Structure formats: C-alpha cells, structure tokens
C-alpha positions, 0 to 999 in steps of 0.5 A, a space after each residue: 116692570 116691577 119696582 125692583 126691576 129697576 135695580 135688576 135693570 140698572 146692573 144689566 147697563 151698567 156692568 151687563 158686559 163684564 164677565 165675573 166669576 161665582 166666587 166673586 159673586 158669592 163674595 160680593 153677597 157676603 159683604 152685602 149681607 155684612 152691610 145689610 144684615 135684614 135682608 140676610 134671609 132673601 140672599 141665602 134664599 137667592 144664593 140657594 136658588 142660584 146654586 141649584 141646577 134646573 132640573 132640581 126636582 126640590 125647586 
C-alpha cells in the first residue's frame, strides 16, 4: 500500500456504503480547492481524468 492509500482506505471504511452523485463530488472538490489552493492542479487533473470515458484515446 502506498502512503497516499491511507486516505483512500479511510474514505472507503468511513463512507464506503454511501451513495453520492457526481454533482456532490464536484462541489466537495471545489470546497477542498477553496480551502487548499495549493492542490488545485492535482484536483483539476483528477477531475479531468474522472470525467473522461474509459475508451478515450487521449488518456
């Protein structure tokens, strides 16, 4: 497990049974970037990656 997986594991353990919308996720990501602007590039890259279909040749 990578060090960064700890947060992913915590998310899965605490909220893994919840159902969320992409609109909710987008709002949470905006809030996170507002609070932590130093992570804007990483969040933007993640959101772009999540938005693209799996068969996108530009991946």
